[in-house]
C-alpha positions in Angstrom: -84.2 -13.9 9.8 -83.4 -16.9 12.1 -85.6 -19.9 11.9 -85.1 -20.6 15.5 -83.7 -18.9 18.6 -83.2 -20.9 21.9 -82.8 -18.4 24.9 -82.2 -18.5 28.5 -80.6 -21.9 28.2 -77.5 -23.5 29.9 -75.4 -24.7 27.1 -72.9 -27.7 27.4 -70.9 -27.4 24.1 -68.7 -30.2 24.2 -66.2 -28.2 22.2 -62.5 -28.4 22.3 -62.3 -25.6 25.1 -65.1 -27.2 27.1 -67.2 -23.9 26.9 -70.2 -23.9 29.1 -72.6 -20.9 28.9 -75.3 -19.9 31.3 -78.3 -17.9 30.2 -77.2 -18.5 26.6 -78.6 -18.0 23.2 -78.5 -20.6 20.4 -79.3 -19.2 16.9 -80.4 -21.6 14.1 -80.8 -21.0 10.5 -81.1 -23.5 7.6 -80.4 -26.4 10.0 -77.2 -24.9 11.2 -76.0 -23.4 14.5 -75.1 -19.8 13.4 -74.5 -18.4 16.8 -73.9 -19.5 20.4 -73.2 -17.3 23.4 -74.5 -14.9 26.1 -75.2 -11.9 24.0 -78.7 -11.7 22.3 -78.4 -11.9 18.5 -79.7 -8.9 16.7 -81.7 -11.0 14.2 -85.3 -11.8 14.9 -86.3 -15.5 14.9 -89.5 -17.2 13.3 -89.6 -19.3 16.5 -88.4 -18.8 19.9 -87.8 -21.6 22.5 -87.3 -20.4 26.1 -84.8 -22.8 27.4 -85.1 -21.5 31.1 -84.5 -24.3 33.4 -83.0 -26.5 30.6 -79.6 -27.6 29.7 -78.8 -28.0 25.9 -76.2 -30.2 24.7 -75.6 -32.1 21.6 -77.5 -34.9 20.8 -76.5 -38.4 21.7 -74.9 -41.0 19.4 -75.6 -44.7 19.9 -72.7 -46.4 18.0 -74.0 -50.0 18.3 -77.6 -51.1 18.2 -79.8 -53.7 16.5 -82.8 -51.5 16.4 -85.4 -54.0 15.2 -84.9 -56.1 18.2 -87.3 -54.0 19.8 -89.7 -56.7 19.1 -87.8 -58.9 21.6 -87.7 -56.3 24.5 -87.8 -58.5 27.6 -88.3 -61.8 25.6 -85.2 -63.7 26.5 -83.8 -62.4 29.8 -81.2 -64.1 32.0 -79.6 -66.5 29.7 -76.0 -67.0 29.0 -74.9 -65.5 25.5 -74.7 -68.6 23.3 -78.0 -70.1 24.8 -79.6 -66.6 24.4 -78.6 -66.5 20.7 -79.1 -70.1 19.6 -82.2 -71.2 21.5 -84.0 -67.8 21.5 -82.9 -64.9 19.5 -81.9 -66.7 16.2 -85.2 -68.7 16.1 -87.4 -65.6 16.2 -85.0 -63.8 13.7 -85.6 -66.7 11.4 -89.3 -65.7 11.2 -88.7 -62.1 10.4 -89.7 -60.4 7.2 -88.7 -57.1 5.9 -91.8 -55.2 7.2 -91.3 -56.5 10.6 -87.9 -54.8 10.7 -89.2 -51.6 9.1 -91.9 -51.0 11.7 -89.8 -52.3 14.7 -87.1 -49.6 13.6 -89.5 -47.0 13.5 -90.6 -47.9 17.1 -87.0 -47.9 18.2 -86.2 -44.4 16.4 -89.1 -43.1 18.5 -87.8 -44.4 21.8 -84.4 -42.9 20.8 -85.7 -39.4 20.0 -87.6 -39.4 23.3 -84.3 -40.2 25.1 -82.1 -37.8 23.5 -80.4 -39.9 20.7 -80.0 -38.2 17.3 -77.8 -40.8 15.5 -77.5 -44.5 15.7 -75.1 -47.2 14.0 -77.3 -50.2 13.3 -76.3 -53.9 12.3 -79.2 -56.1 11.4 -80.9 -57.9 8.6 -83.2 -56.9 5.8 -81.1 -54.0 4.9 -83.3 -52.4 2.2 -86.0 -52.2 4.7 -83.6 -50.8 7.5 -82.8 -48.1 5.0 -86.3 -47.2 4.4 -87.0 -47.0 8.1 -83.9 -44.9 8.7 -85.1 -42.5 5.8 -88.6 -42.2 7.5 -87.4 -42.0 11.1 -85.4 -38.7 10.7 -82.4 -39.6 12.7 -78.8 -39.8 11.5 -78.3 -43.5 10.7 -75.4 -45.6 9.7 -76.8 -48.9 8.7 -75.4 -52.3 7.7 -76.2 -56.0 7.7 -73.6 -58.3 9.3 -72.1 -60.8 7.0 -71.9 -64.2 8.4 -70.8 -67.6 6.8 -70.4 -71.1 8.6 -69.6 -73.0 5.4 -66.7 -71.5 3.8 -66.9 -74.2 0.8 -70.3 -72.7 -0.2 -69.4 -69.1 0.0 -69.2 -66.7 -2.9 -69.1 -62.9 -2.4 -70.9 -62.1 -5.6 -73.9 -64.3 -4.6 -74.0 -63.7 -0.9 -77.4 -62.3 0.0 -75.6 -59.5 2.1 -73.6 -58.4 -0.9 -76.7 -58.0 -2.9 -78.4 -55.9 -0.2 -75.3 -53.7 0.1 -75.2 -53.1 -3.5 -79.0 -52.2 -3.6 -78.6 -49.8 -0.6 -75.5 -48.2 -1.9 -77.5 -47.4 -5.1 -80.9 -46.4 -3.6 -80.1 -44.9 -0.2 -76.5 -44.2 0.6 -76.0 -40.5 1.6 -79.7 -39.6 0.8 -81.0 -36.5 2.5 -77.7 -34.7 2.3 -75.9 -37.7 4.0 -78.2 -38.3 6.9 -78.6 -41.9 6.1 -75.2 -43.9 5.2 -74.5 -47.4 4.4 -71.8 -49.3 6.4 -70.2 -52.6 5.6 -70.5 -55.2 8.4 -68.9 -58.4 9.2 -70.8 -59.8 12.1 -67.7 -61.3 14.0 -64.6 -63.2 13.6 -66.3 -66.4 15.0 -69.2 -66.3 12.7 -67.0 -66.0 9.4 -63.7 -66.6 8.0 -60.7 -64.8 6.4 -61.9 -65.0 2.8 -65.2 -63.2 3.8 -63.2 -60.7 5.7 -61.1 -59.9 2.7 -63.9 -59.6 0.3 -66.1 -57.3 2.4 -63.2 -55.3 3.6 -62.2 -54.7 0.1 -65.8 -53.6 -0.9 -65.9 -51.3 2.0 -62.4 -49.6 0.8 -63.6 -49.4 -2.8 -66.6 -47.6 -2.0 -65.4 -45.5 0.9 -67.7 -47.0 3.4 -67.2 -47.5 7.2 -67.0 -51.1 8.8 -69.0 -52.3 11.8 -68.0 -55.6 13.6 -68.4 -57.3 17.0 -65.1 -57.8 18.5 -63.8 -59.9 21.6 -67.4 -59.5 23.3 -66.8 -62.8 25.3 -63.8 -64.6 26.9 -64.7 -67.7 24.9 -64.9 -65.8 21.8 -61.4 -64.1 22.3 -59.7 -67.4 23.6 -61.0 -69.6 20.8 -59.8 -67.1 18.0 -56.3 -67.4 19.7 -56.5 -71.1 19.8 -57.6 -71.4 16.2 -55.4 -68.7 14.5 -52.7 -68.1 17.2 -53.7 -64.5 17.3 -56.4 -62.3 18.9 -59.6 -61.3 17.0 -58.3 -57.8 16.5 -55.0 -58.9 15.3 -56.2 -61.5 12.8 -58.9 -59.1 11.4 -56.5 -56.4 11.0 -54.3 -58.7 9.0 -57.2 -59.4 6.7 -57.9 -55.5 6.1 -60.9 -55.3 8.1 -59.6 -52.1 9.7 -58.5 -50.3 6.6 -61.5 -48.2 6.6 -63.1 -46.2 9.4 -64.3 -49.0 11.8 -66.5 -49.3 14.7 -65.8 -52.4 16.8 -68.6 -53.2 19.3 -67.8 -54.4 22.8 -64.0 -55.0 22.9 -64.6 -56.5 26.7 -61.4 -58.9 26.4 -59.0 -57.1 24.3 -55.4 -57.1 25.3 -53.0 -54.2 25.7 -51.6 -55.0 22.2 -55.1 -55.0 20.7 -55.6 -51.5 22.3 -52.4 -50.3 20.6 -53.8 -51.7 17.3 -57.0 -50.2 17.6 -55.5 -46.8 18.3 -53.1 -47.1 15.4 -56.1 -48.0 13.0 -58.3 -45.4 14.5 -60.9 -47.8 15.1 -63.6 -46.8 17.4 -64.8 -49.1 20.3 -68.4 -49.0 20.8 -68.7 -49.7 24.6 -72.0 -51.3 25.6 -71.8 -51.6 29.4 -75.5 -52.5 30.2 -75.6 -55.3 27.6 -72.2 -56.5 28.8 -73.3 -56.9 32.3 -76.7 -58.4 31.5 -75.2 -61.1 29.4 -72.2 -61.4 31.9 -69.7 -60.9 29.2 -67.4 -58.7 31.4 -66.4 -55.2 31.9 -64.5 -53.6 29.0 -61.1 -51.9 30.1 -62.4 -48.6 29.0 -60.2 -46.6 31.2 -57.2 -48.3 29.7 -58.3 -47.8 26.3 -58.8 -44.1 26.9 -55.3 -43.8 28.6 -53.8 -45.3 25.2 -55.6 -42.9 23.1 -58.3 -45.3 21.7 -61.7 -43.6 20.6 -64.1 -45.0 22.9 -68.0 -44.2 22.2 -71.1 -45.8 23.6 -73.9 -48.1 22.4 -76.9 -49.8 23.7 -76.8 -53.0 21.6 -80.3 -54.4 21.2 -83.0 -54.3 23.5 -83.2 -57.9 23.9 -80.0 -57.6 25.8 -80.3 -54.3 27.6 -83.7 -53.7 27.6 -84.0 -50.0 26.4 -82.1 -47.4 24.2 -81.4 -44.9 27.0 -77.9 -43.7 26.4 -77.9 -41.6 29.4 -78.0 -44.9 31.4 -75.0 -46.0 29.4 -73.2 -42.6 30.1 -73.6 -43.0 33.9 -72.7 -46.8 34.1 -69.6 -46.3 31.8 -68.2 -43.9 34.2 -69.0 -45.8 37.3 -67.8 -49.1 36.2 -64.3 -47.8 35.7 -64.2 -46.1 38.9 -65.4 -49.1 40.7 -63.2 -51.8 39.3 -60.2 -49.7 39.5 -60.8 -48.2 42.9 -60.0 -44.7 41.7 -62.9 -42.3 41.3 -61.0 -39.9 39.1 -61.4 -42.2 36.2 -63.7 -41.4 33.4 -65.0 -38.1 34.7 -68.3 -36.7 33.8 -67.0 -34.8 30.7 -65.2 -37.7 29.2 -68.3 -39.8 29.7 -70.3 -37.2 27.9 -67.6 -37.0 25.2 -68.1 -40.8 24.6 -71.8 -40.4 23.9 -71.3 -37.3 21.6 -68.1 -36.4 19.9 -66.6 -40.0 20.0 -69.8 -41.4 18.4 -69.7 -38.7 15.8 -66.3 -39.5 14.9 -67.3 -43.3 14.6 -70.0 -42.3 12.1 -67.8 -40.0 10.0 -69.9 -36.9 11.1 -67.3 -35.2 13.4 -67.8 -32.0 11.2 -71.7 -32.1 11.7 -72.6 -33.3 15.0 -71.4 -34.0 18.4 -70.7 -30.5 19.5 -72.7 -27.2 19.9 -70.7 -25.0 17.6 -71.2 -22.3 14.9 -71.5 -24.1 11.5 -72.4 -27.4 12.8 -75.7 -29.1 12.5 -78.4 -27.8 14.8 -79.0 -31.2 16.2 -79.3 -30.9 20.0 -81.5 -31.8 22.9 -82.8 -29.9 25.9 -82.9 -31.6 29.3 -85.4 -30.5 31.8 -83.6 -29.8 35.0 -86.7 -28.6 36.8 -87.5 -32.2 37.8 -86.8 -33.3 41.4 -84.2 -35.7 40.3 -82.1 -33.1 38.5 -82.5 -30.0 40.7 -80.4 -28.2 42.0 -77.8 -27.9 39.4 -74.3 -27.3 40.8 -72.4 -28.6 37.9 -74.3 -29.0 34.5 -71.9 -31.5 33.2 -72.1 -33.6 36.2 -75.9 -33.4 36.2 -76.1 -34.8 32.6 -73.6 -37.5 33.4 -74.7 -38.7 36.8 -78.4 -37.6 37.3 -80.2 -37.3 33.9 -82.1 -40.1 32.5 -83.6 -40.4 29.1 -87.1 -39.5 30.5 -85.6 -36.1 31.3 -85.2 -35.0 27.8 -87.7 -32.3 27.0 -86.9 -31.7 23.3 -84.9 -33.4 20.5 -83.9 -31.4 17.4 -82.2 -32.7 14.2 -80.9 -30.2 11.6 -83.1 -27.3 13.1 -86.2 -29.5 13.0 -87.9 -30.3 16.4 -88.7 -34.1 16.0 -89.8 -34.6 19.6 -91.0 -32.1 22.3 -92.5 -32.9 25.8 -94.1 -36.3 24.7 -95.1 -35.1 21.2 -93.7 -36.6 18.1 -93.7 -34.0 15.0 -93.1 -36.7 12.2 -93.8 -40.2 13.5 -97.4 -41.4 13.7 -97.1 -43.5 16.8 -100.5 -45.0 16.8 -99.9 -46.2 13.3 -96.6 -47.7 14.1 -98.0 -49.4 17.4 -101.0 -50.8 15.3 -98.4 -52.4 12.9 -96.4 -53.9 15.7 -99.3 -55.8 17.4 -99.9 -58.3 14.4 -96.1 -58.7 14.1 -95.8 -59.6 17.7 -98.8 -61.9 17.5 -97.3 -63.8 14.6 -93.8 -64.2 16.2 -94.6 -64.9 19.9 -98.3 -65.7 20.2 -99.4 -67.9 17.3 
């Protein structure tokens, strides 16, 4: 017997052939999709979901977030990046303790579930507490703590606090729940560290088969200062020091050169494009169309909500497409299907989950969302792919399922205790901002 059968649904599969089914059935058993098509399965199901008026699609993948920064939503708006970081963000982050990060990450995961995100790649501090929150939140999570060092003379890999946290999380949490939570290694950025650190953490990632996560060429100043310092771009100098020797997600890449793009393609680095954050901080507009033309894997991220101010990936999908059309004068660039791919399959590859999520396909995890097209802003649906890319918003998500389990449905969370999480957030906010 099937565990769940979704019927009467429009299915946007995101598979290689771009299959799109109307009045479709999606059969689910043991957390996997066992059938998708227009013929009714013969097996009975314990639970039947009527998807009439809904579009089913793979759940979204957020490839660059700082989830615990939900504590700072709307706190430091309209500042330039360095002022934003040094005068506002870093002082608050200096006050954070592990439990702050835990509860803020649960709150963020609730927002993600409600807006269609099933997986996220996160870089922040207090890594063991990040891992606990990832386990309890129910989403796929690749988590890391960005290594930084401004005093090379005082640096030692073995005694570095991030090294200790990486080792603890590798032992306690890496690949728990059949790989749902993974440890990544992270170097915060070129400009916040130095070659010895890059080499050590890259070697640690390679030795343990871990992905890498880094900020790259986010601002013009960062990019040009690196060239002045090393005679090479951030991408080039990091590559020379082994940073891209394991599967890597490079966030932003707003100022990368054509040669950098070739290097990223060669090393199979995923670019995590964060259009909302890049615009809000006036960092610029990443040359996404050019990257895609060159064969770079480009995925999407929200960044933290202190520079966004939400985790709605549907907003990123639309903006990612529109920006490239606008700056180029060519409306054919980054069409709807490609924009959706950035939020699904490209992100799945970035996380090392391309055989698990990112497509509605037999044998893949039943990790999907239903979007309610009965709302005035989505109806009529002439083209389901265009509707998802250009009309849908996070609030149009009706249901979010991960491995066959419904974690969010029509405003109701099935696993997260939202009242308890909110009650834990209030004293944290009082201590950080109102004391």
